[in-house]
Phi, psi and omega in degrees: 000131177267151182289144177298146184266130172255145175294141179287139178248140179297147173300145184302330179090182184290155180304318179304317178297317184289323172293319172300314174299321180286324176296324180288326179297310183300315183295317177292323174297316175303313172299322181291322179294315175301316176301313179296325180294321173299313181300315180293322176300323183282329180207102180275112182278004186074209178291128189255343181288121181294323181293320178290321178299321180280317191249339187083357182256130178282152175268169177299340183265358178303141180094354180286328172294320179297328178298318186287318181299311181296322181292321180295337171269001176081018178263081191298309184301310178302323177295319187288322182281338175298326177188091182295327183292320177299315180302313181294324177299304180309308178306316181293321175294317183289330176266003180309322179295343182275355178129341183291333177285326177293315182291325177299317182282344174287343176294148173293162175299319179301311179297314178303315175301314184292327172297316177296310179303308181302320175296318183288324177293320170297316179299317183297313182290329172302313179290323174304317178289313180300324184261356178075029186268125177248111178282128183231000000 
């Protein structure tokens, strides 16, 4: 049996470059969050999640837009409570140049899948509780 083949990942580079990339990502994310907040203030489209709109049951990603709207307004606790899993995922993506991305890709595919599945399950339970949905 052969060992699983992992795709080669580029070296992370010097600390200064990684810090610059992280700062740029943070700036772009902050700008996007502020833009979403302004857009939402101008025109609130209501519930965006198709599953929740059609069935009343939230999906694991429900609250993700709210995370960006609240962050764009500077309401950090409201952003965190809208969907903590989204906040953690975004922070992981933003800090990837500092080494979190490298650590992620060192995990086996099975471990990454398990982490994603656990995160989705946690997010879904969080949304069901947050929105008061009781599955019977």
